[in-house]
N, C-alpha and C positions, 0 to 999 in steps of 0.2 A: 173769439178773440178775447183769448185771458189781457193781453199786453201792448199796451199801442203807445209809441212815441213820435210825435208831430216837430221835426225841425223845431230840436233841443238842441243848446248854445251854451256852452260853460268857458270863461277866459277866467284864471291867476292873474292879477297884477297884470293887469291890461294883455298878457297873450292870451292868446285864444287856444284852448285845448281842444274843444267838439265844438262842430261847426254843423249848423244844420241835419243834427243826425235824426234820421226817420227809421223806425224799425216796427213791426208788426208782429207778435209772437201768437201762436197760436196753442191750442190745447195739443198735444201729446209729440210738438215740435224739439226734436236735439238742435241746439243753437250751439257754433264757436264760436268765440268773438277772439279777433286773432291782430297781431299789430309789433311792431318797435315796441322795446320797451322804452317808455314814457310816451307811447302814442296817445294814451286818455283812457284804457280799457277800466282799470278799476275804477277811475273815475266816473264814466258811465255807468259801472255795477252798483255804488254807492247813491249814484242819483236816483235809479229805480229802485233801490230799495228803502228813499228816502232817506239815506243818512247824510247826505249836505242838499243843495240846495243850488236847482241851473238858472242860467238868466234870461232864460229866454227857451217860447214851444212850449207844449203842451203833453202831459203826461196824463193815459186813461189806463186803471186797471177795472179788471170784470169784479164787478159786486160782491162776488162770492170766493174770490180770488183770494189764497192765500200765500202768498210770498215769504219765501226761504232765503234766508242770505249768508254761506258759508265764510265768515271770517276765522282768521284763521285764530288759536287760543285763547277763541270768546265765547261766551256765553254758557261758561264753565264757572260752579260754585267752585272755590278753588280748596275748599275745608268737606266737600261733602265726597263719599266713597264712588267708586266707579258704575259700582251698580246702584243706587239710589241716584244719580245723577242722571242713568238711563230712564229709572221710572218716573222720575218729573215730568218727562215727554207722556206720560200719561195720566196723569192727575187725574183728569175730566172720568176715565172709565174705572180709577183707583176709589173715586170717588163714587161711584154706583157700585161696584164692587161690596164697598162698606155699606150701601143702602140695602142692597142685598141681604146681605149677612145680617144686617138688623132686621128685615121685615121676614125673615125665618126663624131666628128668634122668638119675632112677637108673634108669627104664626103658629107657635107651638104652644100658648099660654091657652091655661085652661079656660079661663075669661073669654078669649076671641072663639076659639073655638065652641065652645057655648051659646055664641050670637051669629045664626048662620047668616045674617046677610051682612054683618060687620066683616068677617070670613070672606066670604065670597067676592066684597069688594080687594078686600087686602088682596086675594087672591089673586087679583083682575090686575092689580097693580105691579103686585110681584111679577106675575106672566110678562107685560108689555117693557118693565125693567128689565127683565131677564132676556127679552127678546131684541131689545135693545142694545143691551152687554154683547150678544153674541155676536152680532150683525157690526160692529163696531171694534171685530176681535178681541173682544177683550177674554177670552180665554185664550188667546195666543201673543198674550206680554211678555212671557217668560222665553217662551221660543223663538217669539223676533228678537230681544235683547241680546240671548246666546249667540243669535245665528251672526247677527251684525259685530257685535264681538267681538268672536270667534275669525269671521275676516277681516274684521279693523287688524288685526294680530294681539287683542289681548283676551285669547282663548283659554292662555296658563295661569293668568291675573285675579287672583285671589279677590271674589266679590267686593272685600272691606278696602281694599287699596284706598286710599287719597290719595286723589286729584293732585295735589301740591307737590307728590312728590314723583309724580312722573315731570320727565324730560321735554323740552320744548319740544320735541315733536314726539312722544307720547301722546300730550296734551292736544296737539295739531292733531294726531287720526282720534284722538277720543271725540273735537268737538262736530268733526266731521261724519264719527260716529250718531252723535245726535243728533245729528239735521238730516242722517239717513231715516233714522226711526222716526223723523216726523212727522216726515214725507210732505211735507208741504204742496199744491196744486203749481206753483213756478218754481223752481230749485236752480240757487244763483249760485254757482262754484264760481271761486278764484281761485287759480292754481292748488284745484285739489288731492293731484296727484306728488303734491312732493313731501319727503320725507317717506313715503312708501315703498316697501320692495319689491322685488317683483313678484311674490306669493300674492303681496297685496292688492297691487296692481291689476292684476288679474282679475282676481274676485271682486274688486270695485268696477270695473267695468262688468262684468258677467252680470253684479245687481243694478248699475245704473241703463244696460240697456233693457232691462226687463222692469223699469221702474215705472209707475203707471202714472207719472204725472208729468210737468213739460222741465227742460231740464236747457239753462242758459250756462255754457262755463268759458272761465277765459285759463288758457294753455297752450302751454310749448311742448307739449307731450304729442309729439308727431301721430306716434301709433296711439294713443289714446284719440286724439281727433280723428284719425280715419276711422276706428273703433268702433264708436257714439255717436258721431254728432251725423245730421243730414242738409245744414243748413250753416254756410262761417259768412259774418260780417268779419269784413276787415278794415280796420279804423288805420287812413293813410292820410297825412296831413291834415290832421283836426277834423277830416269826411268820411265818411263810413258807407260802403260798396257790398251788396249783398251778392252769394255765390251759391246756388241748389249745388249740393252734395259732400262730402267729405273733403278732407285735407287734400289728399293727391287730386281730386277732383278741381277743387281752386285751386293748386299750383298750375292744371292743366290749362282750366280756362281762363286763367287770367293771363296765361301767355299767349293765348287764342286771340282775348280779348286787347291785348295788348299791337297783334298782328295785325288785326284788323280794324283797330282806329288809326296806326301807323299806316296802312297801305288807303285809307279814307283821308286821309289828311292830306299825302301825298298828292292821292287823285282831286279834290278838290282843288289843291295848290297850282297845281295844274291846269284845272279847267279857270280857276281865277285870271289867272297869270294871260292864258289866250284872250279873253273876254277882255282886259286893261289894255291885251295890245291891239283889240279888233279896234276899243273904244276909240284910242291914243290915234290910231292912223285914221280913221274917218271918221270921228268927230266936227271936222270942219269941212269936210268933202261936201259937195253940197247935192252928190248924186245920192248919200251914204251917212249920210248927217242922221236922219231920223233913224235909221235902222241902227245908230251908235248908240244916239241914246237910247233907244227901249235896251238894248244892250243893257246900259251903266243903270237902269231899271231894277232891269232884273237881276245884275248883279250885286244891287244895294238891296235888294228881296234875299239873298242867299243866306241862309243860317252858318254861319261862321263855325266848325268845327276847332277846338282849342287846339294850340299845340300841343302836340302830347307832350307828358311830364317825364321828364327822365328820371330812371330810378333813383331812388334814395342813397344816400353813399354808403357802401357798405364797407365793413372790415375785411383786409384784405391778408392773408396766410400763407405762408409755405415754410411748409419744415426739412431742412437738408443736413447731411452730414457731410463732416471733413475727412474723415475715411472711415470705412469698412470693420466691422468687428470679424472677429475669428466665426466660426459657423456654429459652433454650439456658444451657448450666450451667458445661459444661466444654469445649474444645475442644483436642485433644492432635496437633501434626504433626509428625512424622519427626522425636522425639526420640531422640537413641544416650546410653546411659546406659552409664558405664564404672565399675570398680571397684576399689578398691588406690587408692593414695598414688604421684603425682610417676612417676618413671619405672616403675614397678610395676603401674602401672593397666593395668587386664584390661579387653573389652568385655564386658559382662553382655548388654545389647539393643541392637537396633539397628532404625532404621526405623518408627518405636510411633507409632500414629495409633490415634485413636478421640474420639469424642463424645461427652458425657451429654447428658442433654434432662430437664429440669423433671419430676419425678413418675416417671422411669424407677427400675428395680429392677434393675442390675446384676451379675452375678456374674463373678468376673476367677478364671478355673482357667487350671489347667497344671501340670507335673511338679513337686515337689522342686526346689530351688534355682532355678529357670529366672526368677527375679525378681519374681517377686510385691509380696512385704512391699517391696522396692526400690523398685518401680514407685510403692507408694502413696506411700513418702516423699519420692520427687522431686517428686510433687505437691503435696505438702504444703510442699515447700521444705525439707526437713530434708537432702535431696541436690541437688547442681546438676546436670540434665543437660549432656552432653558439647556437642551440639549439640539444636535445632529448640524449637521452643515450646510454652508450656504457658497456656491464656488461658483463667482463669476469669470467669463471667460476672458479672452488675452485679446486685448484691444478693444474692451469697451468703456466707451464714456456714455454717461446714466444722464439723462435730464429727468426733473420730477417736477410735476404741478400737483400740489394740497390746496385740496378742492375747499379750505377754508383761508388759503391764500396769508397763513401766518409768519409765514417768510418776507411777507411786506411790511417795512417802518410806516406807519401812521403818520411822523412826522418831517418825511421824504415830501418834496414833489413829484408828481411823475417822472419827470426830467430825471430828478437826482437817481431815485429810484433804479429805474435801468441803466444810466451812466454810473453807478457807482458799482454795480458787476460787472459792467463790463469795459472800466474805463479805458483801455487802451486799443476802444472804434471810437472814431472823431466824431463830435456834436452832430452834424451834417446827417450823418449816417443813422444815427439813434434816432433825432426827429423824423425820418426818413419811414423809418420803420414804427416812430407814434401815429404819424402820421397815418398810415394803411391800417391800424388799428383805433383810427377814429381820433386822435387826440391831436388836432394841427393849434398852431397858436399861441395864443394865451393859456389854451387846455392846459400844456408842458406841466402848469408850475402851478396848478392845481395839486391841494395838501391829499395823500391817501386817506388818511383818515375821513374826509370831506367826500370820497368817493362811492359811487352805488355799491351794488353788491356786482351785477355788470360790468361794471367799471374797474372795478379790482382783477375781474376775470381778464379781463381784455390786456390788462396791463400786465399778470401773471402770463400771459402768453405771449404776449411780448420778445418777455424774456426767455421761455422757452426756445420758442424763436431762433432767439441769436443766439443758443447755446450750441449749434450743429449737432448735438449727440449723436450717437448712432443705436441707442435703447431711448426711448421715453418710458416713462411711468407716469400715466396719470389717473389723478383721484377723483372721478365724478366732476370732468372739465366740461358737461353740457350747462350744470347749474348753472343759472344765473343768466344763461344767455338766453336771447329769445331766436322765434323760428330761425331767421336769416341768417344769424348768426353762427348760427348751430351747422347750419347746410353749410356755411365758409369753412368751418371746422373741419367737417366731414370731409369734404373736397381734398382742403392739405394733408391733413393725414391718411387719403387711400394715396394720393401723391407721394407720403413720404416713402424713402428704400429703406429706413431700418425697422430695427423690432418694436413693436410694440406692445403694453402691455398694459392693461386699463382695466378700473372700476368703475361701471354706469350701469342706472338705473332704466337710462334711455334706450328703448328696446327698436325703435327708432335708427339710434345708432348704436347698436349692437349689430343689428340687419344689414346696417351699413359696411362696416368695419370687421367686425370678426372671423378671425376663421377657424376660431377653436375658443371654449366657454368651458373654463374651469371654475366647477363648481367646489364652492368649499363649502365646509362644517364643522363641527369640533372635532373629528374624529377623523380630520380623510382628506380629498378631494378626489371627483372624479371628472376625467376629461370626455368632451363630448367634442366631436366636430362638426364644425361648417357654424353656423351664425343663432340668433337667437329663436327663430323657424322653427331654423335644425332641432335647437338642445327641444325643446316646448314639442314638438313630434317625437322624439327619441326617449322624453321623459313619460310622454301615453304610453309610446309602446310598452316601457317597459312596466309601465302599470297594469297595462292590461294584462301581459303576461304573470305578472304575479298573482292575478287577479284569477285568470287561468289555474293556473298550478293550487291556489287554494283552493279550489271549486271541485279540482280533480282530487285533492285530496279529501 
């Protein structure tokens, strides 16, 4: 047993966040911690890591257990270089290596060689140190660092790159790389897949599947949870429930448990009603009073099943179109895109050509920084291409979802933000739509600036829904959404009758929605038919064929 929680509780300002949480973590476990936004997942991780106190309960951690907690953008020395920051992980090994080099120098001194006893003692010390150094991976430090940096997308970065020059997302990836190199016995990860492109995600999954320690992870990435975890803990209404299996198994088991509980509750209520009716009819009867009293004692001893809780309120979404577009929705021919101003302009994308047809669901994919969002904004005429032609079809109406939610006005209330965009719609209708997105009553008067990422996403999606456009252009729609809201969004978009062109790193989302994958590179595009899994299979087949050609050459 690495770690055990017994009846952990935590409240803020009198409001319970966690109640009576118990959890047992064994060596080798792969545990996913899930729940809606605000359920208390990160709070529980911080309690386990010792970052914040808890109100009641007990925590037992194995005596030799080393706990590592991935905090985004933390634990990095900003003035350090990428390479030296990773070397810091191996400071103990590097000290031993320094000692070995010093011993080697000393053993070469004539005075020591002339003294057989001292020389033998020194040799024995050197042999013991050298063996320890080898057993603890001292000769593999550089290879380990290079492997993890490459996997996390830093393969092309110079070793002397200063950390403070990196973007926020790059710093997060570097912090994750560092904790992977530390290899704690219990690795605690809070949303580790944020800011990762598809290639890096696949590498991270493979690395974690072969990780020698135990993993506890909070993630909204269902594909990642399916691939990695074998136990799910769900925090719901401040309590935790354990499920064996990955995310898909959890969904299946939760539904089964709900049906079984509802059936047991219904049967017990029926039994109780019959017993109460018998008692009421017979308690005053001389011939059957004794039997009725026994029945009443039986009734008092019954362990009552709690009324099954209703599902938590979920957002409700639906996307409809006012009028269908022409069959040919979009034609992009040989466009080049540059970034920068004047003489500082640099080429970003060249020879980009593709087309969209009515009803298609096309996912735009490619590595971080390749220019996916810039391409979308160029299609929307926010940026001008240096050359090439962009032609939208007849009858096309476009609605755009920006992952940054930059079109939201921070000083607006939620109600004003939506109503100002659609002033012709009556307030009651606006409030109904906002209610479907979980903004009811006084919530609609909250300022945009005070909202969480998930709440801003729901506001932006409510505006998207009201446009009734026949083409949706969506940039990372599942960012900031919890697992359940993602499922609702997927269902709504699956039922959408228009054309969908979207960017996403959510592989589960890609599998559910995409019928084509458009892979973007700096020098063009490649179209793959099918969803994400089909794309991976096609890429793998191409690589095998290329390897076969090389082997024949």
